[in-house]
N, C-alpha and C positions, 0 to 999 in steps of 0.2 A: 503494499499500499504506499503510495507517495506520501512523503511527509507534509507536502504543501496542501493536501486536501483538507477542506474544512471539516470539523467533527461531524457535522450532520452527513456529509458524503461517506465518511468512514463507516459510520453506523449503518446508513442504508446498504452499502456494499457488502458489509458483513451479514446482514440480515438475508440479502438477496442470495448470498452463497449458501446460507443455511437452508433456505427454501429450496433451492436448486438441488442440494444433497437429499432433501426429503423426497424429491421426485424420483430419484434413483436413476436418472437419465444422464447419459453422456452428452457432451456438447454437440456431437453430431446428431443425436437423437433429439435434443432440444431444438436444433435448426430444422429438423424434419417436422417437428410438431407445433412450432410457433412461426411467427412472421419475421424473426430475426435470424441472421446467419450465424455460423459458427464463429467467425471473427468478431461479429458484433457481440455475441455473448461473451467472448474473452475480454472485451473492453468493458463491458458492463460488470462482470464479476470482479474485475480488477480495480474498479472505481474510476477508471479513466474517463468513462462517459456515463450519462444517465440513459437509461433505457426509456423509450415512450411509455406512457401510461398503459396503453393497450398491451404492451409486451409483459408489463408487471402483472396484469390481470391474467394473461395467458399462463404465466408461470405458476400463479397461485391456484389456477384451476387444475393444472397438472398435479400439483401437490396436494390437492384436496383441502386448500385453505381459502377462507374468505379474504378477499384483497384489501379490505378496509385497513388494518394495521400497517401493512407494508406501503400502501398508497399514502398513508399519513407520513411516514418516513420520507417517501419520495418528495412530498410537497416541502418538507423542511429541507432536504437536500437541493431541490430546485431553487428554493428561496435564498439559500446560502450563496449561490452564484451570483446574485444581484446585491448582496448586503454591502452597504456603504462602509468604507474603512473609517475608523474614529479619527478625528483631527489630531494633529501633532500637538503635544503638550507644551513644547518649548515657546516661551514667549507669551503664552496666554495668561491673562489675569483673571482672578476669581470673579464670578458673575457680580457679587456684591460690590466689587471695586468699581464697577462701571456705573453704579447708580449715582445720580446727582446728589450732592450734599445738600442737606436742608439748611437754610440760612439761619444763623443763630439769632436769638432775640436780642434786642437792643439792651446794652448795659445801662443807660441813663433812664431813670424813671420818667414816666410822662409828666408834662407839666400840669399845673392846676387846671388850666383852662382846656386840657386835652380831653376829648370824649373818651369814656371808658371802653367803648367797642374798638378804638384805635389802638389800645394796649395789647390786644390779641393779634395772633398772626392773621394777615389778609386772607380772605376767602380763596383767593387764587393759589395760595400755597398749599391747600390741603391736598388737591390732586398730585402735587410735586411730592408731598410726604408719602402719600399711598404708593406713588410710582416707585419711590425709593424703596419702600418695604417690599413691594412685589418683585422688584428686580433682585432682591436678595434671596428669594425662594429658590431659583434654579441651583444655587450653590449647595442646597441640601438634596437635590435629586441625583440619581444615577445617570451616567452618561447613556444616550440612546443605544449605543452598541452593547453595553453591558446588559440593558434591559432585554434587548433582542436575543442575546446569547442565553440569558437565564430562562426566557420564555421557550426558547428552542429546546433547551435541555429538559424543561419540564414536560413539553409535549412529547419528547422522545421517551422520557420515562414512563408516561402514561401509555403510550402506544406499545411499548415492550411489556408492561404489565398486562395490557389486554391480550397481547399475543401469547404470553406465556400461560396466563390463567384460562384462556378460552378452551372449552371442551368441544371436540369434534362431533357434536350431537347432530342427529338427524341424517347422518351419512349412512347409506346402505351399501353392503357389499356390491360390487360391480359384476361379480362373477362368483361361481361356486364349483369345487370340485375340478373335474377334467375340463370345464369350460374355462378355467383360469390358465391352463397351460399356454405359455407364450406371452401372457399379459403381465404388465407391470403391477406390482403390489400398491404403491401409493395412488396412482390415478384410479384404482378400482377399490379404494378404501379398505385394503386388506391389511395394511401396515399401521393402521391407526388404533388407538386404545379401544374403541368401540368393537373392534373385530378381534379382540383378545389375541394379539401376536405375542408369541413366546420364542425365545432362543432355546432350541432343543439340544444343541450341540455346538462346540466351538474348539478351534485349534489355533495355536500360534506358530508361525514359522519364521526362521531367520531372525529371531529376537525383535521383529518389528511388525511384519505383516500377520494380520489375524483374520481368520475366516470363521463365520458362524452360519448355521442353518436355522432359518426362521420358519415358523408355522403359524398360520392364522386359523383359529378355530371357526371364526365367522365366515370364512371363504373356503375352508377345508382345502387349503392349498400351502405349498411350501416354497421357499426361495433361499438363495445363499447370499452373503454379504462378504466383501473383501474390504478390510481396513488397512489403509496406509501401504498400499501395494506399490509396485513399480510399473513404469510406462511399459506396455508390451505384455504384462501378466494377463492371464486368462482364467477365469472362474467358471466351472461347469456345475450344474445341479441336475440330478436325475431322481426319478422315482418309478416304481414298477408300473409298466403299462404306459408310461408317459414319454414323450420325446424329450431328450436331453436339451437343456437351455444353457446359455453361456453368454458372458460379457467380458469384454476386453477393456483394459486401461489404456486409453488412447493418448492422454496427454496429462500435464502436471495437475490440472483441475480435477481430473478423475482420480489422481493419486492423493488428493487432499481428502480427509475423512473416509467415507465409505462409499461403494458402488455396489449395486445390487443386480442380480441376474433376474430375468423374467421368471415367472412362477411356473411350477409344475402341480398339476392336481394330486391331491392325496397327502398323506403324512399323518402324524410326525414320524411314525416308524418306517424304516426302509428307504428313507431319502439319503442320497450320497452327494457329497460335494468334493470336487476335485480342483486343485490349484495347479495350473501349468505355468511354471515360472519362465519368464522371457530371458532370464540371465542364465540359468542352469539347464533349461529345456527339459526339465523332469516333470513328473506328474505325481502329486501327493494327494491322496484321497482319504476320506474318513466318512462315516455314516452315523446317522441317528438311530439308535437301537432302543 
């Protein structure tokens, strides 16, 4: 992430990558299922460019998420591009110092023949006094840039709380059993809490890469995930009577976090996952028993 990016842009890009991981789709697959190209997705996920609002909605739909929270972060990121920089502080005087001084009352007492009303300040001086008092108020206020930053952070916090606390209610599985073979778990609501997904087996390879087998009771289907693999690694998953499904790590974005295979109907018993390493060109398998 570039150090010069505004905080709002960094937060949005981080959440965008998180939602993308929840889809279980590679960049090539994202390009096939959305209106953005693979190179555009690379720029969006790195934070270099902001995606159009429509692309954000498309991604949330693939992840089975409501777009509201992510679009709220998008609005803040978009607004940060046009934020005015605060003025330089050198040479500035406090706001109260710019106020006109109130004329002092005369030191000599009024003469005997002087009217009592003349001993008070002229009526025209009252607005000047109020003006001086009003001009001293901005010295107690926060700079506009500071208020904008505090407001942005508050909205980001609220959006993230809504995002983290929201339950995926009302989503029904998009497939069941053998009908799930070849389909993705997230777009079909098989990987959400409401479908009761479970990790039924897992293995660690090369002190870094981890593979697990997942099963959804709601969808009656299984899939495998690879965590922190290397570019070129391939992961396969199979179940009795179902066609083997696989996924390949195509780029550095696929290697970040996890990548899921398409599903196979059935499970949790009898499902097998195989990691085919790009570096050693070997095949290591394990099963859920």
